[in-house]
C-alpha positions in Angstrom: 6.4 42.3 -8.6 7.2 38.7 -9.7 6.6 36.2 -6.9 9.3 34.5 -5.5 9.3 30.4 -6.7 10.7 27.7 -5.1 11.5 24.0 -6.5 9.3 21.4 -6.5 10.1 17.7 -7.5 8.5 14.6 -7.2 9.8 11.1 -7.4 7.7 8.5 -9.6 8.1 5.1 -7.8 6.2 2.4 -6.4 6.3 1.4 -2.8 8.4 -1.9 -3.4 11.0 0.0 -5.2 12.5 1.7 -2.0 16.2 1.5 -0.1 14.2 0.3 3.1 13.0 -3.0 1.1 16.5 -3.4 -0.7 17.8 -6.6 1.3 13.9 -8.2 0.9 12.6 -7.4 -2.5 14.7 -8.4 -5.2 14.3 -6.2 -8.3 13.9 -9.4 -10.3 10.3 -9.8 -8.6 8.9 -6.5 -9.2 6.4 -7.2 -11.6 5.1 -9.5 -8.9 3.7 -7.2 -6.6 0.4 -5.0 -7.1 1.1 -2.0 -8.9 0.0 1.1 -7.6 2.0 3.6 -9.2 -1.2 5.1 -10.9 -2.8 5.4 -7.8 -0.1 7.8 -6.4 0.7 9.8 -9.4 -2.9 10.5 -10.1 -3.4 11.7 -6.8 -0.1 14.0 -7.0 -1.0 15.0 -10.8 -4.7 16.1 -9.3 -3.3 17.8 -6.5 -0.8 20.1 -8.6 -3.4 20.7 -11.0 -5.6 22.3 -8.4 -2.9 24.8 -7.2 -1.4 25.2 -11.1 1.8 24.0 -10.1 4.6 22.5 -12.6 6.8 20.1 -11.1 9.7 18.0 -12.2 9.3 14.5 -11.6 12.4 12.1 -11.1 11.2 8.9 -12.9 12.9 5.4 -13.2 13.8 4.0 -16.6 12.1 0.5 -15.2 8.9 2.6 -14.9 8.9 4.2 -18.0 9.4 0.9 -19.8 6.8 -0.3 -17.8 3.8 2.1 -17.5 5.0 4.2 -20.9 1.3 6.0 -20.8 1.5 7.1 -17.0 4.9 9.0 -17.7 3.3 10.1 -21.0 0.5 11.8 -18.5 2.7 13.3 -16.5 4.2 15.4 -19.8 0.8 16.1 -21.3 -0.1 17.7 -17.8 2.9 20.3 -18.3 5.5 19.0 -16.0 9.2 17.8 -16.5 10.3 14.5 -16.7 13.7 14.0 -15.4 15.9 10.5 -14.7 16.2 8.8 -11.4 18.5 5.9 -13.0 17.0 2.7 -14.3 16.1 0.2 -11.5 16.6 1.8 -8.3 20.4 1.5 -7.9 23.5 3.2 -5.7 25.9 4.3 -7.4 28.1 2.7 -4.6 26.8 -0.3 -6.2 28.0 0.9 -10.0 31.7 1.3 -11.0 32.2 4.5 -13.5 31.6 2.1 -16.4 28.4 1.1 -15.1 26.8 4.2 -14.0 27.4 5.5 -17.3 25.5 2.5 -18.9 22.4 3.1 -16.0 22.2 6.6 -16.9 22.0 6.4 -20.6 19.5 3.5 -20.3 17.4 5.3 -18.2 17.0 8.2 -20.6 16.6 6.1 -23.4 13.7 4.3 -21.7 12.5 8.2 -20.6 13.2 9.7 -24.4 11.0 6.3 -26.1 8.2 7.2 -23.4 7.9 10.9 -23.5 9.2 11.9 -27.1 11.3 14.9 -25.3 15.1 15.0 -23.6 15.7 14.3 -20.4 17.8 17.3 -18.9 18.3 16.2 -15.1 18.8 13.4 -13.2 18.9 12.0 -9.5 20.8 9.1 -7.9 17.9 6.4 -7.4 19.3 5.1 -3.9 21.2 7.4 -1.0 22.6 10.5 -1.7 25.6 11.8 -2.9 28.3 12.3 -0.5 31.7 14.2 -1.0 33.5 11.1 -2.1 30.8 10.5 -4.9 30.7 13.6 -6.9 32.7 11.8 -9.9 29.2 11.0 -10.7 28.6 14.2 -11.9 31.7 14.3 -14.3 29.7 11.2 -15.7 26.6 13.1 -16.1 28.3 15.8 -17.9 29.9 13.4 -20.4 26.6 12.1 -20.8 24.8 15.1 -21.9 23.0 16.0 -18.7 22.2 19.6 -17.9 21.6 19.6 -14.4 21.8 16.8 -11.3 19.8 16.9 -8.3 21.4 14.4 -6.1 23.1 15.9 -3.2 21.3 16.4 0.3 23.8 18.0 3.0 23.6 16.4 6.3 25.2 17.3 9.3 28.9 18.1 8.4 28.7 16.5 4.9 30.1 19.2 3.2 31.4 21.6 6.0 34.3 22.5 4.4 32.1 23.7 1.1 28.9 25.2 2.4 27.8 26.5 -0.8 27.4 23.1 -2.1 23.9 23.8 0.3 22.7 25.8 -2.5 21.9 25.7 -6.3 25.4 26.2 -7.7 27.6 25.1 -10.8 29.8 22.4 -10.0 32.8 22.4 -12.3 34.7 18.9 -12.7 37.0 17.5 -15.4 34.8 17.2 -18.0 32.7 20.5 -18.0 30.2 21.8 -15.6 26.7 20.9 -14.8 24.1 22.7 -12.2 23.6 21.2 -9.1 20.0 21.4 -7.3 20.5 20.2 -4.0 17.4 19.7 -1.6 17.0 21.9 1.1 18.3 21.7 4.6 18.1 23.5 7.7 21.3 24.8 9.6 21.4 24.0 13.4 24.2 24.8 15.7 26.6 24.1 12.5 24.8 21.0 11.5 22.6 20.6 8.5 19.6 18.9 9.0 17.3 17.8 5.7 13.8 18.8 6.2 12.8 19.4 2.3 10.4 16.7 2.0 9.9 13.0 2.1 10.6 10.8 5.2 11.7 14.1 7.1 8.2 15.4 6.8 6.6 12.4 8.2 8.8 12.2 10.9 9.9 15.5 12.0 7.1 17.3 14.0 5.2 19.2 11.7 5.8 22.7 13.6 8.9 22.2 13.0 9.1 21.6 9.5 6.7 24.8 8.9 9.0 27.2 10.6 12.0 25.8 8.8 10.4 26.2 5.3 9.4 29.7 6.8 12.9 30.7 7.8 14.1 29.6 4.7 11.3 31.7 2.8 12.3 35.1 4.7 16.1 34.6 5.0 17.6 32.5 2.3 17.9 34.0 -1.4 18.4 30.8 -2.7 15.0 28.5 -3.7 13.6 26.1 -1.2 14.0 22.4 -3.1 11.4 20.2 -1.7 10.1 16.7 -3.0 7.9 13.6 -2.1 7.5 10.7 -4.0 4.3 9.7 -5.1 3.1 6.2 -3.4 3.4 8.7 0.0 -0.2 9.5 -1.3 -1.2 6.2 -1.7 -1.7 5.3 2.5 -3.5 1.8 1.7 -0.5 0.8 -0.1 0.2 -3.0 0.9 2.9 -3.3 4.0 5.8 -5.5 3.2 5.3 -7.5 6.8 8.7 -8.7 7.0 10.2 -5.3 7.0 12.3 -4.1 10.2 11.1 -1.5 12.5 12.9 0.9 11.6 11.7 0.3 7.7 7.9 0.0 8.3 8.3 3.1 10.5 10.5 4.8 7.7 7.8 3.4 5.0 4.5 4.0 6.5 4.4 6.3 10.0 2.4 9.4 9.0 1.3 8.7 5.3 -1.8 9.9 6.0 -0.8 13.4 6.9 1.7 13.7 3.8 -1.1 15.3 1.6 -2.4 17.8 4.0 0.9 18.8 4.7 1.6 19.2 0.9 -1.8 20.9 0.3 -0.4 23.5 2.9 2.8 24.4 1.4 1.1 24.4 -2.3 -1.1 27.1 -0.9 1.7 29.3 1.0 4.4 29.2 -1.8 4.8 29.2 -5.2 6.5 26.3 -6.9 8.0 25.5 -10.2 10.0 22.7 -11.8 14.0 22.6 -12.1 14.6 23.3 -15.8 12.0 26.2 -15.7 14.3 27.6 -12.7 17.0 27.0 -14.2 15.8 28.4 -18.0 16.3 25.3 -19.9 14.5 24.3 -23.0 13.8 20.4 -23.6 13.9 19.2 -27.3 10.7 17.9 -28.5 9.7 15.2 -31.6 12.9 13.3 -30.9 11.0 9.9 -31.1 7.5 9.6 -31.5 6.1 8.4 -28.3 4.6 4.8 -27.9 1.0 4.8 -27.6 0.0 1.3 -27.5 1.5 -2.3 -27.6 0.7 -4.4 -30.5 -1.9 -6.9 -29.3 -0.4 -10.6 -29.0 -1.3 -12.6 -31.8 -2.7 -16.3 -30.3 -2.4 -19.3 -32.8 -4.9 -22.2 -32.1 -3.9 -25.8 -32.4 -5.2 -26.9 -35.8 -8.0 -29.0 -36.2 -7.2 -32.4 -35.4 -3.4 -31.7 -34.0 -3.4 -33.8 -30.4 -2.1 -32.3 -27.3 0.2 -34.3 -26.1 1.8 -32.6 -23.1 1.0 -34.0 -19.2 -1.9 -32.5 -17.4 -0.4 -31.0 -13.8 -2.9 -29.7 -11.2 -1.3 -26.9 -8.7 -3.3 -26.3 -5.5 -2.9 -23.4 -3.8 -4.2 -23.4 0.1 -5.7 -20.0 1.2 -6.7 -18.8 4.4 -7.1 -14.9 5.1 -4.5 -14.0 2.2 -6.2 -10.8 0.9 -3.4 -9.0 0.8 -1.1 -11.6 -0.9 -3.4 -12.5 -3.8 -2.1 -10.2 -6.7 1.0 -10.7 -5.8 0.3 -14.6 -6.5 -1.6 -14.0 -9.5 1.0 -12.0 -11.1 3.7 -14.8 -10.1 0.9 -17.6 -11.4 1.1 -15.9 -15.1 5.0 -16.3 -14.9 4.6 -20.0 -14.1 2.2 -20.9 -16.4 4.6 -19.3 -19.1 7.6 -21.8 -17.7 5.1 -24.6 -17.5 3.3 -24.4 -20.8 5.7 -25.6 -23.2 5.5 -29.3 -21.4 2.7 -29.2 -19.2 -1.2 -28.4 -19.4 -1.4 -26.6 -16.1 -4.6 -26.5 -13.9 -5.3 -24.5 -10.9 -7.1 -25.3 -7.7 -7.8 -22.4 -5.3 -8.8 -24.1 -1.9 -10.1 -21.3 0.2 -10.0 -22.6 3.8 -12.7 -20.7 5.6 -11.2 -17.3 5.3 -12.6 -14.4 7.2 -11.3 -11.2 4.7 -12.3 -10.9 1.5 -9.9 -13.8 0.2 -12.5 -15.8 -1.8 -14.4 -12.6 -2.9 -10.7 -11.9 -4.3 -10.0 -15.7 -5.9 -13.5 -15.2 -7.8 -11.9 -11.6 -8.9 -8.8 -12.6 -10.1 -9.0 -16.2 -11.0 -13.0 -16.9 -11.9 -12.9 -16.4 -15.2 -10.0 -18.8 -16.3 -11.0 -21.6 -18.0 -8.2 -23.7 -16.2 -9.0 -22.4 -12.5 -11.2 -23.9 -9.8 -12.1 -22.4 -6.4 -12.7 -24.6 -3.7 -14.4 -22.8 -0.7 -14.6 -24.9 2.9 -16.9 -23.3 5.2 -14.5 -23.4 7.8 -10.7 -23.3 8.3 -9.3 -26.5 9.0 -5.6 -25.9 8.2 -3.0 -26.0 5.5 -2.5 -29.8 5.1 -6.7 -30.3 5.3 -6.7 -27.5 2.3 -3.5 -29.2 0.4 -5.6 -32.6 0.7 -9.1 -31.2 -0.2 -7.2 -29.6 -3.5 -5.9 -33.5 -4.2 -9.1 -34.9 -4.2 -10.4 -32.3 -6.8 -7.2 -32.1 -8.7 -7.9 -34.1 -12.2 -4.6 -34.9 -12.9 -2.1 -37.9 -11.3 0.7 -35.1 -10.7 -0.5 -32.6 -8.2 1.6 -29.5 -6.8 1.1 -27.4 -4.0 2.5 -24.2 -3.5 2.4 -21.8 -0.6 0.2 -18.9 -1.2 2.6 -16.2 -0.1 4.9 -17.8 -2.5 7.8 -17.8 -0.1 9.5 -20.7 -2.5 9.6 -19.2 -6.1 6.7 -21.4 -7.8 8.8 -21.4 -11.2 11.0 -23.9 -10.0 8.0 -26.2 -10.5 9.8 -26.8 -13.9 12.7 -28.6 -12.3 11.1 -30.2 -9.6 8.0 -32.2 -11.5 10.5 -34.1 -13.7 12.0 -35.3 -10.3 8.6 -37.2 -9.8 10.2 -40.2 -11.8 9.2 -43.9 -11.7 9.2 -45.1 -8.4 8.9 -41.6 -6.4 5.8 -40.9 -4.5 6.8 -36.8 -3.6 9.3 -34.4 -4.4 9.8 -31.5 -1.8 11.6 -28.3 -1.9 14.6 -28.6 0.4 15.8 -25.3 1.8 17.9 -27.2 4.4 19.7 -29.1 2.0 23.3 -28.0 1.7 22.9 -26.8 -1.6 19.5 -24.7 -0.7 19.7 -21.5 1.3 17.1 -19.3 3.6 16.7 -15.8 3.6 15.3 -12.9 5.7 13.2 -15.4 7.4 12.7 -15.0 11.1 15.2 -16.7 13.3 12.2 -18.3 15.3 10.8 -20.2 12.0 14.0 -21.6 10.4 15.4 -22.9 14.1 11.9 -24.6 14.2 11.6 -26.2 10.7 15.1 -27.1 10.8 15.1 -28.7 14.1 12.0 -30.6 13.6 13.7 -31.8 10.0 16.6 -33.1 11.7 14.9 -34.8 14.4 12.2 -36.3 11.9 15.3 -37.0 9.8 16.4 -39.5 12.5 13.0 -41.0 12.8 12.4 -41.9 8.9 14.2 -43.6 6.0 13.8 -41.1 3.7 16.9 -39.1 4.9 16.3 -35.7 3.5 17.2 -32.6 5.0 13.5 -30.5 5.1 10.4 -32.4 6.0 7.9 -29.2 7.0 7.6 -27.5 3.3 4.5 -26.7 2.0 6.3 -26.4 -1.8 5.9 -30.4 -3.3 5.2 -32.2 -6.6 2.9 -35.4 -5.3 1.7 -38.5 -6.8 -1.9 -38.1 -6.5 -2.5 -42.0 -6.0 -0.1 -42.1 -3.4 -1.8 -39.6 -1.0 -5.1 -40.6 -1.3 -4.1 -44.2 -0.1 -2.6 -42.2 3.1 -4.6 -41.8 6.4 -3.8 -38.4 7.5 -4.6 -36.8 11.0 -3.2 -33.4 11.1 -4.8 -31.2 9.4 -2.4 -28.0 9.9 1.1 -27.0 9.4 2.4 -30.9 11.1 0.1 -32.6 8.5 3.2 -31.7 5.7 5.7 -33.9 8.2 2.9 -36.3 8.7 2.6 -36.9 5.2 6.1 -38.0 4.4 6.4 -39.8 7.8 3.2 -41.9 6.8 4.6 -42.3 3.2 7.7 -43.7 4.9 6.1 -46.1 6.9 4.3 -47.7 3.5 7.4 -47.8 1.8 6.9 -44.8 -0.5 9.8 -42.4 -1.6 10.7 -39.0 -1.6 13.1 -37.0 -3.6 14.1 -33.5 -2.6 15.0 -30.4 -4.8 17.4 -27.8 -3.2 16.0 -24.4 -3.7 15.8 -21.0 -1.6 13.2 -20.1 1.0 12.4 -16.4 1.3 10.6 -14.1 4.1 6.9 -13.6 3.5 6.5 -10.3 1.6 2.7 -9.9 2.4 0.6 -10.6 5.3 0.7 -12.7 8.3 1.9 -16.1 8.5 -0.7 -18.5 10.6 1.9 -20.5 12.2 1.5 -20.6 16.1 5.1 -21.6 17.5 4.5 -22.5 20.9 1.5 -25.1 19.6 3.6 -26.3 16.9 6.4 -27.2 19.1 4.4 -29.7 21.3 2.5 -30.8 18.3 5.8 -31.6 16.3 7.1 -33.5 19.0 3.4 -35.2 19.9 3.6 -36.6 15.5 7.1 -37.4 16.1 6.2 -40.1 19.1 3.2 -41.3 16.9 4.9 -42.1 13.9 7.6 -44.1 16.0 5.0 -45.6 17.7 3.5 -46.5 14.6 6.7 -47.7 13.1 7.5 -50.2 16.5 3.4 -51.5 16.3 1.3 -51.4 13.6 1.1 -51.0 9.7 -0.4 -47.8 7.7 -4.3 -48.5 7.8 -5.7 -47.4 4.3 -7.0 -43.6 4.5 -10.8 -42.6 4.8 -11.3 -40.8 1.4 -13.9 -38.4 3.0 -12.0 -36.8 5.4 -10.8 -33.9 3.1 -13.3 -33.9 0.6 
């Protein structure tokens, strides 16, 4: 007797692609995150090989363009590759015309990567509801053979109970197979239990019993799914995510592999195309093996490099989790600045107690334009920036946050603002043309309130005094006697420059929430410190001129 087969589908995507982070992580910044596609995918492939299971992998077109060799490996192991759209958008974000473009673009990327036809589709974000079935007509017109985007939930399809199971959907343009993910029926309500987040959130005995009941009582195959990132419990944590998003993304990740292993050992599975008897057309395009090497053309002998040298100081304290993101971001910074500037990076490890220093050496130690300065003890962000300014070889020195809460590519616009007579250019999210996104309310209130009060004390009528994202004239900074080594020092620098008759320009920009790691700011201590600093600056303005700096303070 032929053993019964259920259907296994796998979503191949990375941890930063997901719906819970959509409001936090812009698609344009995906490439900055540490790529862990290979980790979860290779673990998944090894697990499926162990049990001799061939599954359907739903893959983003973006992934196919970014990691085509990984997608080819999936096919090489005998699995089907199907589309999950191009860049993780819901169809509710797209018109039918845009959806048409998306399904074509994603399929073309997958065909280029695999060299074979793409038959199936699953919507990238959310699932299809009763009002979204127009999307199936688009898929028919685009030539897809099946869809797997329906997840019966509660009474979504109560009037069409057959939509819980594999069926042939008849639309205005023709018909297409629909392969819904499976759900349990409890008191007339459909409860999703087929994998992913539901495996990790529901009690394991409940899920185990639901699958067993389906296997024994339902003629249709059980359609199960999970994500490759769910087999990577060591993935970076997005620290600015909400409590609900954090629970949805990270809860019980370590129990996922044992659970999948249990079901693979109990039941037989295969992919969607195998179940439907659909065949792939191979040899459509030659799969790309390797990219052509980049050709580096050196300057001709005797040609002078007339570019201005710019030093970028990056203070780091316990930033191990953010450094790969920083590394990817700084590649972009070099690209945008390189036509006009020679860039020097100065990384100041401010007495980190984690693996930051070792990670800095690993990521940047071999770069000819990078300097790593190690401080024996933690002193604070301003002290670290001043240390970097002293170590800089250029007169134009920039400072950026290690967590890239400001986009450092904007240095291209900020550096030219350091014109004759200007000593400092500061990023300004509180400028009328600036913006703040997803930042905790307490931090926004503290920074904005402090900046408002400093504005009343200072001749510099700017809107932001606390930002670390700045461009400095090195000589002007070295003449200052900065006493505050921590966050307060950022405001003190502007205050002391103001006392000396210096000039500060501001650049409207956007402040984003911190993605990785934790903020080092202590709220109560910082509030008290700001009031104390304001008092000292007011007293200095009334009673005595600013003294020259002590160069040894930050060396």
